[in-house]
N, CA, C, O and the ligand as a Tripos MOL2 file, in Angstrom:
@<TRIPOS>MOLECULE
protein
  273   271    69     0     0
PROTEIN
NO_CHARGES

@<TRIPOS>ATOM
      1 N          64.5800   27.7410  126.1650 N.3       1 MET1
      2 CA         63.4940   28.4720  125.8250 C.3       1 MET1
      3 C          63.6910   29.8560  125.0380 C.2       1 MET1
      4 O          64.4180   30.7660  125.4350 O.2       1 MET1
      5 N          62.9480   29.8720  123.8870 N.am      2 SER2
      6 CA         63.2570   31.0450  123.0890 C.3       2 SER2
      7 C          62.5900   32.3700  123.6120 C.2       2 SER2
      8 O          61.8710   32.3350  124.6100 O.2       2 SER2
      9 N          62.8070   33.4080  123.0070 N.am      3 LYS3
     10 CA         62.2890   34.6730  123.4220 C.3       3 LYS3
     11 C          60.6890   34.7220  123.1080 C.2       3 LYS3
     12 O          59.7660   35.1710  123.7860 O.2       3 LYS3
     13 N          60.7030   34.1480  121.9400 N.am      4 GLN4
     14 CA         59.3330   34.0690  121.2900 C.3       4 GLN4
     15 C          58.3800   33.4040  122.1500 C.2       4 GLN4
     16 O          57.2370   33.8370  122.2890 O.2       4 GLN4
     17 N          58.8860   32.1810  122.8360 N.am      5 LYS5
     18 CA         58.1970   31.2280  123.9130 C.3       5 LYS5
     19 C          57.6740   32.2260  124.9660 C.2       5 LYS5
     20 O          56.5250   32.4780  125.3300 O.2       5 LYS5
     21 N          59.0660   32.7970  125.4060 N.am      6 MET6
     22 CA         58.7860   33.6210  126.6760 C.3       6 MET6
     23 C          57.5510   34.6700  126.4040 C.2       6 MET6
     24 O          56.5270   34.7330  127.0850 O.2       6 MET6
     25 N          57.8210   35.3610  125.4300 N.am      7 ARG7
     26 CA         56.6950   36.4290  125.2540 C.3       7 ARG7
     27 C          55.2960   35.8570  124.9820 C.2       7 ARG7
     28 O          54.3340   36.5510  125.3100 O.2       7 ARG7
     29 N          55.1110   34.7710  124.4650 N.am      8 GLU8
     30 CA         53.7790   34.0060  124.3760 C.3       8 GLU8
     31 C          53.3090   33.8070  125.6410 C.2       8 GLU8
     32 O          52.1690   34.1220  125.9800 O.2       8 GLU8
     33 N          54.2700   33.2090  126.4940 N.am      9 GLU9
     34 CA         53.8510   32.7850  127.9040 C.3       9 GLU9
     35 C          53.3910   34.0180  128.7900 C.2       9 GLU9
     36 O          52.4460   33.9240  129.5730 O.2       9 GLU9
     37 N          54.0090   34.9970  128.6400 N.am     10 SER10
     38 CA         53.7980   36.2850  129.4230 C.3      10 SER10
     39 C          52.3150   36.7220  128.7840 C.2      10 SER10
     40 O          51.4340   37.1730  129.5160 O.2      10 SER10
     41 N          52.1570   36.5710  127.5700 N.am     11 GLU11
     42 CA         50.8840   37.3160  127.0380 C.3      11 GLU11
     43 C          49.7880   36.4680  127.3700 C.2      11 GLU11
     44 O          48.6670   36.9760  127.3870 O.2      11 GLU11
     45 N          49.9340   35.1870  127.6540 N.am     12 ARG12
     46 CA         49.0850   34.2350  128.1140 C.3      12 ARG12
     47 C          48.5790   34.6340  129.5150 C.2      12 ARG12
     48 O          47.3890   34.8170  129.7710 O.2      12 ARG12
     49 N          49.7080   34.7660  130.5030 N.am     13 LEU13
     50 CA         49.2730   35.0290  131.7010 C.3      13 LEU13
     51 C          48.5650   36.4210  131.9400 C.2      13 LEU13
     52 O          47.7770   36.6330  132.8620 O.2      13 LEU13
     53 N          48.9490   37.3330  130.9920 N.am     14 ILE14
     54 CA         48.1800   38.7660  131.0760 C.3      14 ILE14
     55 C          46.7770   38.5050  130.6530 C.2      14 ILE14
     56 O          45.8850   39.0470  131.3060 O.2      14 ILE14
     57 N          46.4860   37.7890  129.7010 N.am     15 ARG15
     58 CA         45.1630   37.3150  129.0430 C.3      15 ARG15
     59 C          44.4410   36.7240  130.3360 C.2      15 ARG15
     60 O          43.3650   37.1660  130.7410 O.2      15 ARG15
     61 N          45.0570   35.7990  130.8750 N.am     16 GLU16
     62 CA         43.8710   35.1970  131.8630 C.3      16 GLU16
     63 C          43.9390   36.0850  133.0050 C.2      16 GLU16
     64 O          42.9670   35.9750  133.7530 O.2      16 GLU16
     65 N          44.7150   36.8410  133.3110 N.am     17 ALA17
     66 CA         44.4470   37.8300  134.4610 C.3      17 ALA17
     67 C          43.2980   38.8110  134.2260 C.2      17 ALA17
     68 O          42.5340   39.2270  135.0960 O.2      17 ALA17
     69 N          43.2800   39.1760  132.6860 N.am     18 MET18
     70 CA         42.2200   39.9680  132.3450 C.3      18 MET18
     71 C          41.0770   39.3330  132.2690 C.2      18 MET18
     72 O          40.0730   39.9750  132.5770 O.2      18 MET18
     73 N          40.9280   37.9190  131.8420 N.am     19 GLU19
     74 CA         39.8640   37.3140  131.9650 C.3      19 GLU19
     75 C          39.1590   37.2050  133.2630 C.2      19 GLU19
     76 O          37.9440   37.2940  133.4360 O.2      19 GLU19
     77 N          40.0500   37.0070  134.1250 N.am     20 LYS20
     78 CA         39.4680   36.7790  135.7470 C.3      20 LYS20
     79 C          39.0410   38.1600  135.9640 C.2      20 LYS20
     80 O          37.9250   38.2710  136.4720 O.2      20 LYS20
     81 N          39.6640   39.2240  135.6990 N.am     21 LYS21
     82 CA         39.0750   40.5870  136.0320 C.3      21 LYS21
     83 C          37.6290   40.9320  135.5680 C.2      21 LYS21
     84 O          36.8030   41.6010  136.1900 O.2      21 LYS21
     85 N          37.4790   40.3020  134.2670 N.am     22 SER22
     86 CA         36.1680   40.7590  133.5420 C.3      22 SER22
     87 C          35.0050   39.8650  134.2170 C.2      22 SER22
     88 O          33.8190   40.1880  134.2810 O.2      22 SER22
     89 N          35.5910   38.6600  134.7140 N.am     23 ILE23
     90 CA         34.4290   37.8280  135.5450 C.3      23 ILE23
     91 C          34.1390   38.5790  136.7250 C.2      23 ILE23
     92 O          32.9680   38.5740  137.1040 O.2      23 ILE23
     93 N          34.9650   39.2050  137.3580 N.am     24 THR24
     94 CA         34.7010   40.1670  138.7350 C.3      24 THR24
     95 C          33.7370   41.2610  138.3170 C.2      24 THR24
     96 O          32.7680   41.5800  139.0070 O.2      24 THR24
     97 N          34.0670   41.8620  137.0730 N.am     25 ILE25
     98 CA         33.1470   42.9050  136.7410 C.3      25 ILE25
     99 C          31.8430   42.3440  136.3200 C.2      25 ILE25
    100 O          30.8820   43.0200  136.6860 O.2      25 ILE25
    101 N          31.5810   41.3220  135.6700 N.am     26 THR26
    102 CA         30.4460   40.7520  135.3680 C.3      26 THR26
    103 C          29.4640   40.4030  136.6470 C.2      26 THR26
    104 O          28.2380   40.5040  136.6730 O.2      26 THR26
    105 N          30.2110   40.0290  137.5430 N.am     27 GLN27
    106 CA         29.3840   39.7870  138.8300 C.3      27 GLN27
    107 C          28.8860   41.0750  139.3220 C.2      27 GLN27
    108 O          27.8910   41.0930  140.0480 O.2      27 GLN27
    109 N          29.5030   42.1760  138.9830 N.am     28 GLY28
    110 CA         29.0680   43.5820  139.3610 C.3      28 GLY28
    111 C          29.6220   44.0290  140.6640 C.2      28 GLY28
    112 O          30.0320   45.1870  140.7430 O.2      28 GLY28
    113 N          29.6770   43.2780  141.6500 N.am     29 LYS29
    114 CA         30.3070   43.5550  142.9180 C.3      29 LYS29
    115 C          31.6210   43.0700  143.3020 C.2      29 LYS29
    116 O          32.0590   42.0140  142.8460 O.2      29 LYS29
    117 N          32.2260   43.7440  144.0670 N.am     30 THR30
    118 CA         33.8320   43.4290  144.4880 C.3      30 THR30
    119 C          33.6360   42.9070  145.9060 C.2      30 THR30
    120 O          32.9640   43.5170  146.7380 O.2      30 THR30
    121 N          34.2140   41.8210  146.1300 N.am     31 ARG31
    122 CA         34.1050   41.1270  147.5550 C.3      31 ARG31
    123 C          35.6300   41.9580  148.2890 C.2      31 ARG31
    124 O          36.7630   42.1630  147.8520 O.2      31 ARG31
    125 N          35.0310   42.2230  149.4090 N.am     32 ILE32
    126 CA         36.1400   42.8810  150.5020 C.3      32 ILE32
    127 C          36.1540   42.1950  151.5780 C.2      32 ILE32
    128 O          35.1110   41.9060  152.1650 O.2      32 ILE32
    129 N          37.3960   41.8170  152.0120 N.am     33 GLU33
    130 CA         37.6300   41.1520  153.3920 C.3      33 GLU33
    131 C          38.1660   42.3040  154.3980 C.2      33 GLU33
    132 O          39.3270   42.7110  154.3710 O.2      33 GLU33
    133 N          37.3730   42.6800  155.1070 N.am     34 ALA34
    134 CA         37.8160   43.8550  156.0080 C.3      34 ALA34
    135 C          37.8140   43.3280  157.5520 C.2      34 ALA34
    136 O          36.9140   42.6550  158.0550 O.2      34 ALA34
    137 N          38.9050   43.7330  158.1480 N.am     35 LYS35
    138 CA         39.1210   43.3730  159.7540 C.3      35 LYS35
    139 C          38.6590   44.3870  160.6810 C.2      35 LYS35
    140 O          39.0530   45.5520  160.6560 O.2      35 LYS35
    141 N          37.9080   43.9690  161.4070 N.am     36 CYS36
    142 CA         37.3140   45.1130  162.4570 C.3      36 CYS36
    143 C          38.3870   45.7270  163.0490 C.2      36 CYS36
    144 O          39.3640   45.0830  163.4330 O.2      36 CYS36
    145 N          38.2760   47.1000  163.1730 N.am     37 GLY37
    146 CA         39.2870   47.7990  163.8380 C.3      37 GLY37
    147 C          39.2180   47.7490  165.6080 C.2      37 GLY37
    148 O          40.1390   48.0070  166.3830 O.2      37 GLY37
    149 N          38.0210   47.3920  165.8890 N.am     38 LYS38
    150 CA         37.8350   47.2380  167.4010 C.3      38 LYS38
    151 C          38.2290   45.8510  167.8310 C.2      38 LYS38
    152 O          39.0920   45.7240  168.7000 O.2      38 LYS38
    153 N          37.6700   44.8280  167.2950 N.am     39 CYS39
    154 CA         37.8380   43.5920  167.7800 C.3      39 CYS39
    155 C          38.5900   42.5310  166.9010 C.2      39 CYS39
    156 O          38.9690   41.4490  167.3500 O.2      39 CYS39
    157 N          38.7520   42.9050  165.7280 N.am     40 GLY40
    158 CA         39.5290   42.1880  164.8880 C.3      40 GLY40
    159 C          38.9690   41.2820  164.1320 C.2      40 GLY40
    160 O          39.6950   40.6690  163.3490 O.2      40 GLY40
    161 N          37.5880   40.9960  164.1880 N.am     41 ALA41
    162 CA         36.8100   39.8990  163.5010 C.3      41 ALA41
    163 C          36.9720   40.2690  161.9910 C.2      41 ALA41
    164 O          37.1840   41.4100  161.5800 O.2      41 ALA41
    165 N          36.8480   39.1890  161.2500 N.am     42 PRO42
    166 CA         37.0130   39.4260  159.5810 C.3      42 PRO42
    167 C          35.4530   39.4980  159.2700 C.2      42 PRO42
    168 O          34.6310   38.7010  159.7220 O.2      42 PRO42
    169 N          35.1590   40.6060  158.4080 N.am     43 ASN43
    170 CA         33.9820   40.8730  158.0040 C.3      43 ASN43
    171 C          33.8960   40.8210  156.5120 C.2      43 ASN43
    172 O          34.6790   41.5340  155.8850 O.2      43 ASN43
    173 N          33.0450   40.0660  155.8620 N.am     44 ARG44
    174 CA         33.1410   39.8700  154.4520 C.3      44 ARG44
    175 C          32.0000   40.9040  153.8290 C.2      44 ARG44
    176 O          30.8060   40.7940  154.1070 O.2      44 ARG44
    177 N          32.4380   41.7380  153.1090 N.am     45 LEU45
    178 CA         31.7280   42.9180  152.3510 C.3      45 LEU45
    179 C          31.6670   42.8740  150.9730 C.2      45 LEU45
    180 O          32.5720   42.3260  150.3430 O.2      45 LEU45
    181 N          30.5770   43.4560  150.3370 N.am     46 SER46
    182 CA         30.7450   43.4520  148.9170 C.3      46 SER46
    183 C          30.6070   44.9940  148.5890 C.2      46 SER46
    184 O          29.7670   45.6890  149.1610 O.2      46 SER46
    185 N          31.3890   45.4380  147.7330 N.am     47 ALA47
    186 CA         31.3740   46.9310  147.2750 C.3      47 ALA47
    187 C          30.9730   47.0790  145.7530 C.2      47 ALA47
    188 O          31.2940   46.1920  144.9620 O.2      47 ALA47
    189 N          30.3560   48.0650  145.3890 N.am     48 GLU48
    190 CA         29.9560   48.3010  144.0220 C.3      48 GLU48
    191 C          31.1510   48.5190  143.2220 C.2      48 GLU48
    192 O          32.1910   48.8870  143.7680 O.2      48 GLU48
    193 N          31.0780   48.3100  141.9140 N.am     49 PRO49
    194 CA         32.3520   48.6240  141.0980 C.3      49 PRO49
    195 C          32.7660   50.0850  141.1500 C.2      49 PRO49
    196 O          31.9280   50.9710  140.9810 O.2      49 PRO49
    197 N          34.1280   50.3650  141.3970 N.am     50 GLY50
    198 CA         34.5610   51.6610  141.4700 C.3      50 GLY50
    199 C          34.3830   52.4240  142.8860 C.2      50 GLY50
    200 O          34.8050   53.5550  143.1280 O.2      50 GLY50
    201 N          33.6970   51.6070  143.7470 N.am     51 GLN51
    202 CA         33.6400   52.1490  145.1100 C.3      51 GLN51
    203 C          34.9520   51.8640  145.8650 C.2      51 GLN51
    204 O          35.4410   50.7350  145.8320 O.2      51 GLN51
    205 N          35.5290   52.8750  146.5460 N.am     52 GLN52
    206 CA         36.7800   52.7480  147.3010 C.3      52 GLN52
    207 C          36.6870   52.2500  148.7340 C.2      52 GLN52
    208 O          37.4390   51.4480  149.2890 O.2      52 GLN52
    209 N          35.5260   52.9330  149.2770 N.am     53 ARG53
    210 CA         35.3050   52.7060  150.7270 C.3      53 ARG53
    211 C          33.8170   52.1930  151.0430 C.2      53 ARG53
    212 O          32.8190   52.6300  150.4700 O.2      53 ARG53
    213 N          33.8120   51.2390  152.0010 N.am     54 VAL54
    214 CA         32.7000   50.7490  152.4010 C.3      54 VAL54
    215 C          32.3450   50.9550  153.7580 C.2      54 VAL54
    216 O          33.1980   50.6400  154.5890 O.2      54 VAL54
    217 N          31.2050   51.4430  154.1830 N.am     55 THR55
    218 CA         30.7160   51.5590  155.5760 C.3      55 THR55
    219 C          30.0940   50.3400  156.0620 C.2      55 THR55
    220 O          29.2240   49.8310  155.3560 O.2      55 THR55
    221 N          30.4270   49.7690  157.2170 N.am     56 PHE56
    222 CA         29.8180   48.6650  157.5880 C.3      56 PHE56
    223 C          29.7930   48.6920  159.0750 C.2      56 PHE56
    224 O          30.5010   49.4600  159.7260 O.2      56 PHE56
    225 N          28.9320   47.8050  159.6220 N.am     57 ALA57
    226 CA         28.9810   47.5030  161.1740 C.3      57 ALA57
    227 C          29.6250   46.1140  161.3890 C.2      57 ALA57
    228 O          29.2690   45.2410  160.5980 O.2      57 ALA57
    229 N          30.4140   45.8230  162.2300 N.am     58 CYS58
    230 CA         31.0960   44.5700  162.4650 C.3      58 CYS58
    231 C          30.0660   43.6300  162.9740 C.2      58 CYS58
    232 O          29.2460   43.8790  163.8580 O.2      58 CYS58
    233 N          30.2190   42.3810  162.2310 N.am     59 LYS59
    234 CA         28.9980   41.4080  162.7320 C.3      59 LYS59
    235 C          29.2380   40.8430  164.0930 C.2      59 LYS59
    236 O          28.3470   40.1750  164.6180 O.2      59 LYS59
    237 N          30.3870   41.0600  164.7150 N.am     60 GLU60
    238 CA         30.8010   40.5640  165.9780 C.3      60 GLU60
    239 C          30.1850   41.5340  167.1090 C.2      60 GLU60
    240 O          29.2910   41.2940  167.9200 O.2      60 GLU60
    241 N          30.9070   42.6500  166.9180 N.am     61 CYS61
    242 CA         30.6620   43.7690  167.9020 C.3      61 CYS61
    243 C          29.7720   44.8760  167.5800 C.2      61 CYS61
    244 O          29.3950   45.5950  168.5060 O.2      61 CYS61
    245 N          29.3360   45.1380  166.2290 N.am     62 GLY62
    246 CA         28.5320   46.1590  165.8100 C.3      62 GLY62
    247 C          29.0750   47.3970  165.5950 C.2      62 GLY62
    248 O          28.3810   48.3650  165.2820 O.2      62 GLY62
    249 N          30.5640   47.4550  165.7750 N.am     63 HIS63
    250 CA         31.2300   48.7020  165.6070 C.3      63 HIS63
    251 C          31.1560   49.2570  164.2830 C.2      63 HIS63
    252 O          31.5380   48.5200  163.3740 O.2      63 HIS63
    253 N          30.7480   50.3920  163.9920 N.am     64 LYS64
    254 CA         30.6190   50.9750  162.7240 C.3      64 LYS64
    255 C          31.8670   51.4800  162.2920 C.2      64 LYS64
    256 O          32.5720   52.0620  163.1160 O.2      64 LYS64
    257 N          32.2670   51.3380  161.0520 N.am     65 GLN65
    258 CA         33.5380   51.8650  160.4900 C.3      65 GLN65
    259 C          33.4860   51.7930  158.9020 C.2      65 GLN65
    260 O          32.6070   51.2640  158.2210 O.2      65 GLN65
    261 N          34.5130   52.3810  158.5170 N.am     66 THR66
    262 CA         34.7420   52.5130  157.0660 C.3      66 THR66
    263 C          36.1560   51.6370  156.5760 C.2      66 THR66
    264 O          37.2500   51.7500  157.1290 O.2      66 THR66
    265 N          35.8760   50.8030  155.4860 N.am     67 THR67
    266 CA         37.1230   50.2080  155.2500 C.3      67 THR67
    267 C          38.2280   51.3340  154.6630 C.2      67 THR67
    268 O          37.8760   52.3880  154.1350 O.2      67 THR67
    269 N          39.3750   50.9960  154.8170 N.am     68 LEU68
    270 CA         40.4630   51.7760  154.1590 C.3      68 LEU68
    271 C          40.5350   51.8660  152.6890 C.2      68 LEU68
    272 O          41.4360   52.5120  152.1540 O.2      68 LEU68
    273 ZN         34.1190   44.0430  165.8520 Zn       69 ZN69
@<TRIPOS>BOND
     1     1     2 1
     2     2     3 1
     3     3     4 2
     4     3     5 am
     5     5     6 1
     6     6     7 1
     7     7     8 2
     8     7     9 am
     9     9    10 1
    10    10    11 1
    11    11    12 2
    12    11    13 am
    13    13    14 1
    14    14    15 1
    15    15    16 2
    16    15    17 am
    17    17    18 1
    18    18    19 1
    19    19    20 2
    20    19    21 am
    21    21    22 1
    22    22    23 1
    23    23    24 2
    24    23    25 am
    25    25    26 1
    26    26    27 1
    27    27    28 2
    28    27    29 am
    29    29    30 1
    30    30    31 1
    31    31    32 2
    32    31    33 am
    33    33    34 1
    34    34    35 1
    35    35    36 2
    36    35    37 am
    37    37    38 1
    38    38    39 1
    39    39    40 2
    40    39    41 am
    41    41    42 1
    42    42    43 1
    43    43    44 2
    44    43    45 am
    45    45    46 1
    46    46    47 1
    47    47    48 2
    48    47    49 am
    49    49    50 1
    50    50    51 1
    51    51    52 2
    52    51    53 am
    53    53    54 1
    54    54    55 1
    55    55    56 2
    56    55    57 am
    57    57    58 1
    58    58    59 1
    59    59    60 2
    60    59    61 am
    61    61    62 1
    62    62    63 1
    63    63    64 2
    64    63    65 am
    65    65    66 1
    66    66    67 1
    67    67    68 2
    68    67    69 am
    69    69    70 1
    70    70    71 1
    71    71    72 2
    72    71    73 am
    73    73    74 1
    74    74    75 1
    75    75    76 2
    76    75    77 am
    77    77    78 1
    78    78    79 1
    79    79    80 2
    80    79    81 am
    81    81    82 1
    82    82    83 1
    83    83    84 2
    84    83    85 am
    85    85    86 1
    86    86    87 1
    87    87    88 2
    88    87    89 am
    89    89    90 1
    90    90    91 1
    91    91    92 2
    92    91    93 am
    93    93    94 1
    94    94    95 1
    95    95    96 2
    96    95    97 am
    97    97    98 1
    98    98    99 1
    99    99   100 2
   100    99   101 am
   101   101   102 1
   102   102   103 1
   103   103   104 2
   104   103   105 am
   105   105   106 1
   106   106   107 1
   107   107   108 2
   108   107   109 am
   109   109   110 1
   110   110   111 1
   111   111   112 2
   112   111   113 am
   113   113   114 1
   114   114   115 1
   115   115   116 2
   116   115   117 am
   117   117   118 1
   118   118   119 1
   119   119   120 2
   120   119   121 am
   121   121   122 1
   122   122   123 1
   123   123   124 2
   124   123   125 am
   125   125   126 1
   126   126   127 1
   127   127   128 2
   128   127   129 am
   129   129   130 1
   130   130   131 1
   131   131   132 2
   132   131   133 am
   133   133   134 1
   134   134   135 1
   135   135   136 2
   136   135   137 am
   137   137   138 1
   138   138   139 1
   139   139   140 2
   140   139   141 am
   141   141   142 1
   142   142   143 1
   143   143   144 2
   144   143   145 am
   145   145   146 1
   146   146   147 1
   147   147   148 2
   148   147   149 am
   149   149   150 1
   150   150   151 1
   151   151   152 2
   152   151   153 am
   153   153   154 1
   154   154   155 1
   155   155   156 2
   156   155   157 am
   157   157   158 1
   158   158   159 1
   159   159   160 2
   160   159   161 am
   161   161   162 1
   162   162   163 1
   163   163   164 2
   164   163   165 am
   165   165   166 1
   166   166   167 1
   167   167   168 2
   168   167   169 am
   169   169   170 1
   170   170   171 1
   171   171   172 2
   172   171   173 am
   173   173   174 1
   174   174   175 1
   175   175   176 2
   176   175   177 am
   177   177   178 1
   178   178   179 1
   179   179   180 2
   180   179   181 am
   181   181   182 1
   182   182   183 1
   183   183   184 2
   184   183   185 am
   185   185   186 1
   186   186   187 1
   187   187   188 2
   188   187   189 am
   189   189   190 1
   190   190   191 1
   191   191   192 2
   192   191   193 am
   193   193   194 1
   194   194   195 1
   195   195   196 2
   196   195   197 am
   197   197   198 1
   198   198   199 1
   199   199   200 2
   200   199   201 am
   201   201   202 1
   202   202   203 1
   203   203   204 2
   204   203   205 am
   205   205   206 1
   206   206   207 1
   207   207   208 2
   208   207   209 am
   209   209   210 1
   210   210   211 1
   211   211   212 2
   212   211   213 am
   213   213   214 1
   214   214   215 1
   215   215   216 2
   216   215   217 am
   217   217   218 1
   218   218   219 1
   219   219   220 2
   220   219   221 am
   221   221   222 1
   222   222   223 1
   223   223   224 2
   224   223   225 am
   225   225   226 1
   226   226   227 1
   227   227   228 2
   228   227   229 am
   229   229   230 1
   230   230   231 1
   231   231   232 2
   232   231   233 am
   233   233   234 1
   234   234   235 1
   235   235   236 2
   236   235   237 am
   237   237   238 1
   238   238   239 1
   239   239   240 2
   240   239   241 am
   241   241   242 1
   242   242   243 1
   243   243   244 2
   244   243   245 am
   245   245   246 1
   246   246   247 1
   247   247   248 2
   248   247   249 am
   249   249   250 1
   250   250   251 1
   251   251   252 2
   252   251   253 am
   253   253   254 1
   254   254   255 1
   255   255   256 2
   256   255   257 am
   257   257   258 1
   258   258   259 1
   259   259   260 2
   260   259   261 am
   261   261   262 1
   262   262   263 1
   263   263   264 2
   264   263   265 am
   265   265   266 1
   266   266   267 1
   267   267   268 2
   268   267   269 am
   269   269   270 1
   270   270   271 1
   271   271   272 2
@<TRIPOS>SUBSTRUCTURE
     1 MET1         2 RESIDUE 1 A MET
     2 SER2         6 RESIDUE 1 A SER
     3 LYS3        10 RESIDUE 1 A LYS
     4 GLN4        14 RESIDUE 1 A GLN
     5 LYS5        18 RESIDUE 1 A LYS
     6 MET6        22 RESIDUE 1 A MET
     7 ARG7        26 RESIDUE 1 A ARG
     8 GLU8        30 RESIDUE 1 A GLU
     9 GLU9        34 RESIDUE 1 A GLU
    10 SER10       38 RESIDUE 1 A SER
    11 GLU11       42 RESIDUE 1 A GLU
    12 ARG12       46 RESIDUE 1 A ARG
    13 LEU13       50 RESIDUE 1 A LEU
    14 ILE14       54 RESIDUE 1 A ILE
    15 ARG15       58 RESIDUE 1 A ARG
    16 GLU16       62 RESIDUE 1 A GLU
    17 ALA17       66 RESIDUE 1 A ALA
    18 MET18       70 RESIDUE 1 A MET
    19 GLU19       74 RESIDUE 1 A GLU
    20 LYS20       78 RESIDUE 1 A LYS
    21 LYS21       82 RESIDUE 1 A LYS
    22 SER22       86 RESIDUE 1 A SER
    23 ILE23       90 RESIDUE 1 A ILE
    24 THR24       94 RESIDUE 1 A THR
    25 ILE25       98 RESIDUE 1 A ILE
    26 THR26      102 RESIDUE 1 A THR
    27 GLN27      106 RESIDUE 1 A GLN
    28 GLY28      110 RESIDUE 1 A GLY
    29 LYS29      114 RESIDUE 1 A LYS
    30 THR30      118 RESIDUE 1 A THR
    31 ARG31      122 RESIDUE 1 A ARG
    32 ILE32      126 RESIDUE 1 A ILE
    33 GLU33      130 RESIDUE 1 A GLU
    34 ALA34      134 RESIDUE 1 A ALA
    35 LYS35      138 RESIDUE 1 A LYS
    36 CYS36      142 RESIDUE 1 A CYS
    37 GLY37      146 RESIDUE 1 A GLY
    38 LYS38      150 RESIDUE 1 A LYS
    39 CYS39      154 RESIDUE 1 A CYS
    40 GLY40      158 RESIDUE 1 A GLY
    41 ALA41      162 RESIDUE 1 A ALA
    42 PRO42      166 RESIDUE 1 A PRO
    43 ASN43      170 RESIDUE 1 A ASN
    44 ARG44      174 RESIDUE 1 A ARG
    45 LEU45      178 RESIDUE 1 A LEU
    46 SER46      182 RESIDUE 1 A SER
    47 ALA47      186 RESIDUE 1 A ALA
    48 GLU48      190 RESIDUE 1 A GLU
    49 PRO49      194 RESIDUE 1 A PRO
    50 GLY50      198 RESIDUE 1 A GLY
    51 GLN51      202 RESIDUE 1 A GLN
    52 GLN52      206 RESIDUE 1 A GLN
    53 ARG53      210 RESIDUE 1 A ARG
    54 VAL54      214 RESIDUE 1 A VAL
    55 THR55      218 RESIDUE 1 A THR
    56 PHE56      222 RESIDUE 1 A PHE
    57 ALA57      226 RESIDUE 1 A ALA
    58 CYS58      230 RESIDUE 1 A CYS
    59 LYS59      234 RESIDUE 1 A LYS
    60 GLU60      238 RESIDUE 1 A GLU
    61 CYS61      242 RESIDUE 1 A CYS
    62 GLY62      246 RESIDUE 1 A GLY
    63 HIS63      250 RESIDUE 1 A HIS
    64 LYS64      254 RESIDUE 1 A LYS
    65 GLN65      258 RESIDUE 1 A GLN
    66 THR66      262 RESIDUE 1 A THR
    67 THR67      266 RESIDUE 1 A THR
    68 LEU68      270 RESIDUE 1 A LEU
    69 ZN69       273 GROUP 0 **** ****
């Protein structure tokens, strides 16, 4: 395999990754999977773009917490 081919391949992968990212941005919200710190139940949350932390109440035990 030539260097040219390898470069084209890596560029293609980067382009695909960027396309996936733009799809997430188009949807507006980011999905977060957060584990409850009290009972360990998985909670599916959605965050606004750029939002680092989401405050939520666990769907299982109602424990209020903020994602890391
Ligand atoms: Zn919980």
